[in-house]
N, C-alpha and C positions, 0 to 999 in steps of 0.2 A: 419491541424498540427499546435500541439497546440504549444503556445505560452509561454513560458518558462525562467528564466531568466538564463544570464548569466556566474552571479556570486556570487553565497552566501553565505555571513556569519553567523553562528549559534555564538549565544553568550551567554554564564551561569555567575554564579559568579564569578569560579574560572577556568573554562577551566578542569575541569578535572575528572568529569562523564556526566551530561547529552547535553554540548558543543559536549566533546569527544566521544560522540558515537553518534551523531547526523549529525555527518563528516564521520563517517569512515560509519555512512549508505548509506547516502548519495554519498559519494563516490564509495563504491561498488553499489549500485542501476548508475549512473552515467558513473564510470570510467572520462576520462576526457573529456564529451563530457558538463561538466559545475565545473566553476571553483568553489571550495569548502572550505572555513576557517570555523576557528575558535577561536573567544578568552570570556577571561572572563574580568570581571571587577577589579579586584585583583586577583593575583598570586596564582595560586596554580599548585601544582605535581598529574600525574597523578590515578586515583584511579585505585586500585587492581581486587577489584567486576565489573567494567566498562570495563576492558581488560579480565577479564573468563566469562562475560555475553554475551564477541560480541565475543572471540575465541568457545565458542557452538554451537556460526552459521557462523564461521571460518570469520572470520572477523580479520584480527590481528588490534589492536590500540596500540602495546606493546610500539612502536618508536614514538608513538605521544609526542609532547612537549607541554605542559602546557606554555600559554601566555595571556598577557593584549593585551585590544584592543591598548596601544600607540605600542607596537612592532612587530604588522601587517606587514609584511613583502608588504603589497599589499594593497591599501586603496579604491579601485575601485570596490566598490559591487551593484548591482542592488535593494539588498531586505539583508532585517539583521532582523533574524530571530532570537527572544529575546526569551527564556526557564527558566529565572530567572526576577522578579521584577526589579527587582538591575538594571541588562543588562537591560532590556527597559527604563527605564530611561536614558540611556549612551546613546544607540540606536537613543532615540530620541534627542535627545543634538544633539551627530552627524548627522541627517539629514538637519539639521539647516546648516551643512557646506557641506555636503555630498547629490550631487543628486542621494538619493535612496529610498526607503520603509523601513518600521521599524515594522515587525509585531509579535505579542503577541501569542508566542502558553505555554500559563501557563503549566509548569512541574512538579509532583511531585522532590522535589529534598529524591534518596534513603541515604544519607548519614545521615539524623538526625532519622534513625530506629533501634532502641536495638535490642540485642537478641541477640541470636545464629545464626551461619556461614549463614546455611539454608533458613532462615526469610531474614538478610537478604540481601542474594541474589536473592530471591523470587521479596522485592522489587523494586532491579535493572533490578533485567526483563523485570520486569511489565513496568518498567521508559525504557526500550531499547523497547520494541513489542508497546506501546505508540507511541512511537517517530517510528518508522515503518509505522507504519501505517495510520501516517498522512503524512507522507515523499510519500508512496503508494499513498490516495489521491491524494495529488498535481501532482503526477507523472497520473494518468488515469483523473483527472479534468482540471490540466495547471493552477490551483489555488491552491493560497500559504492560507490554511485556518488557520483564527483566533477564538483564547480561545475568 
């Protein structure tokens, strides 16, 4: 039996792309077997490109409400998986007052890509696929890989 966390928080800068995608992927893979949430250091709004690339794989994150760490309903997480440096700094601070682990999955921010729609969507797909691979790896190994 694989020992896997029962409550996971994905965190990034604004909870609008990377952490929202990771939350959607994890919920799709685990259903309600694992409590999954996401947050950002600063408040953001869910990005339309993130919604679109998730719809391509039949996962709907259009109702996701971006929130900050301060607006979490639950603070009982086994692990916080940070997807940006800024979020990881916040997660490490939280481990001082919460009994949880902080893991850093350095993840490219696709919002920095300029150009036409297809170039931008390609960057979002790469982030989605990278996160999917990391989550799948953690499923098969029972560990949360760090970068």
